[in-house]
N, C-alpha and C positions, 0 to 999 in steps of 0.2 A: 866312366869307367868308376870316376871318385863318386857319382852318385850312386851307382850300383853297391860299391862298399858300404856306404853310410846305410841305404837299405838293409843288408845283410846284417850290418852290425844292430841296426834298428830292433831288427826280428831276432836276433841273439838276446838282447837284452831283453825283450817282450817276454821270450821264452823260459830265461834264465830265471825272471822275476816270478812266472806262472809257475814254476817248478818250487822254486823256494818258497812260495804263498803253501802251494800244496803242502811240502814237507812242514813245514812249520803250524797249520792246523792237524796234520795228523800228528805231531808232536804232543799237540793239545788234549788231544783226544784218546791218546794211548794210556795215558793212566788209567782212566776209567773204564776201558777195553781190556787193560790186563788184570783187573779185578773180578770181571765178568764172566758168563759161560762162554762167552765167544770164543778163548784162546782154546776151546775144545771142541769148539766145531769147525773152526778154519783152518787151513793151514798154515798162514802168517797173517800178518796185521796187515801191512802197507799193500800187497798185493790182491790178495786173495779176498780180505773184507772191506780195506778202507775203501781201495782204489775203486772197485767194483760198486760197492755202496754210494759213494760221491762223485762218482764219474759217469755210470753206468745207470745210477737209481736202481741196480737190481742184485742184492746178495743173496737171491735165492739158491744159488749154486754154490759150493764149496767143493774145494779139490782136496780136501780131506775128506769130507764124506763121499766124495768119489770115490776113493780109495778105499773106503771103509764097506759101502754097501752098493756101488754103480750108481747108476740115474737117479733122480730124486731133485725135488725141488723146500726150499724152507718159506714155512710164514712165520710172523711172530704178531703175538697179539700183547697190548698192554690194557689191564683191565681197570677201570676208577671204582671207587666204592661211593656210595651215596653223597658224600661231600666233595665228589670229584677229583680223590687224591690217589694217586696212583696204589692199588691195591695188589694186583699179580701181575706178573711180566711171563708170557707162554710161549715157546718154540714148538711148533709142529712139523714135523720132517715125514713126509711123502715119499715114499721108496716103495721098491718091487714087492716086498712082503707086506706092503700095507701102509697103516698111520700111528706116527706115534708122536705125541704131545708131554713134554715136558714145564712144567710150571717151575721156577728157579727165582732162588733167593741170594744175594749176596751181603751177606750178612759174617759176623763172628760170633764167638760163644758157645755155650749152651742153651740148647734150646728143647722146649717140652712143651708137648701139647697133644693132641687127636684130631680126630675128624670132624670135630665142634667147637664151638667158641674160639676165643683167640689163643694165640701162641706166646710163650712169654721166653726173652731171652735173657739170659744171665752171663754178665761179663763181668770182669777188673778192670776198673778205670783208674785211672791216679792214687792207685792203692787200696780201693774202695769197692764193694761189690754192689755194680747196678742193675736194675731190674727192669724190663722195657717188655711191654705187649704188643704184638705186631700181627695185622692182619693174617687169618688163617689161609693159606693157600689152597688148601685142600676144598673150600667151600667153591673159590672161584674156578677151580680146576674143573670139580666136577660139574659146575654149570658151561663151563666151554665145552666139555667134550658132550652132554648133553646137545646144545647148541651144534656140533660136528656131527653129531647121530643121525640130528633132521635134516640138515643141509645135504648129509650125504646118502640119505636113503637107509640109515640103521646099519650103514659097515660097522664094523668091528673098530673099535681106535684102543690102542693102548696107551698107558700113561704111566710117569712117574715124576716126583719131586725132587729136583737137583740144589744141592747146598755147596758154598763151597769148601775147599777143605779145612777150612779154619774153623767148621764147627764140630760141636759134641752133637750128635743125632741119637745118643742113646738114650734118651727120654722122649722122642717121638714116637707115639702107639698110632699107627695108621693103616689100614687097609691099600693105601696105596705106596707103590714102590719108593723108598728112600735111597736116593743116593749121594756119594760124594762128586763133585766134577770130574776128579779123577779116574771114575768108575764110569764114565758116559762115553768111553769108545765101545766098551763091552755091552754095555746096556744097548747100544745103537748096534752093532756087530748081531747081538743076539736077537732083536726084534722081529717080531713073526706073528703076524693078526692071521695066518693061515687063509688066506687067499693071496692072488697074484693081481699085480697090476704092471701092465706096459707103460712105457714112455709116454705114450697120447693119453692114456686114462691118468697118470703121474699129473702132467699139465692140465687135463681137465680139472681135476680136486682143487689143483691149486688155483687157476681161475675162480671157481665154488667160490673158495675162500679168502677170495680178495686179491690174489696175486695178478699182474700183469705179465704176458708174455711178449718180447720184440717178435714180430713173425718177419720181421725183413730179413 
């Protein structure tokens, strides 16, 4: 009897330690999550995003997007420049009315630029105006859409560039739609490529773009 109690206590300790470790790691990752596009794609951080990503190794479905657009899959792409540095991040949402690719930037300040060349960020730091050049997301988004079109046999893909709400985007002149993170709900709800996809087709496109589906 005592041996059984000790075993139960040991199991409780292991489970408690594992839970605390999980929560500790989640807490460390939360500040980066909070400033990103993800709070606008997922219902909550701990269960809808972090748990799915780190336990199931699959955050391709979102409770929030399910409410907005029904069945869907999400694919993430990180694109490096010629020097191997991160140049662009793109999220692609595959849904019943088509495919939507969004390049996203987490930054602040006033951004200026167009569809060619670098973009420029101006912001005040320690009482002085600083100016930075950044990679133009339009260039990488255009290349990614071209890649999608080839993989998906010329299916139409909608696209946009999303920036967090701390950005002034009035000096960006682009043929691509520019939105703030707070406008993503409306952008996603209104997305329509003028063709329909059923659940099976959504999953097939997801796998073509590198996603893995658990068939169990």
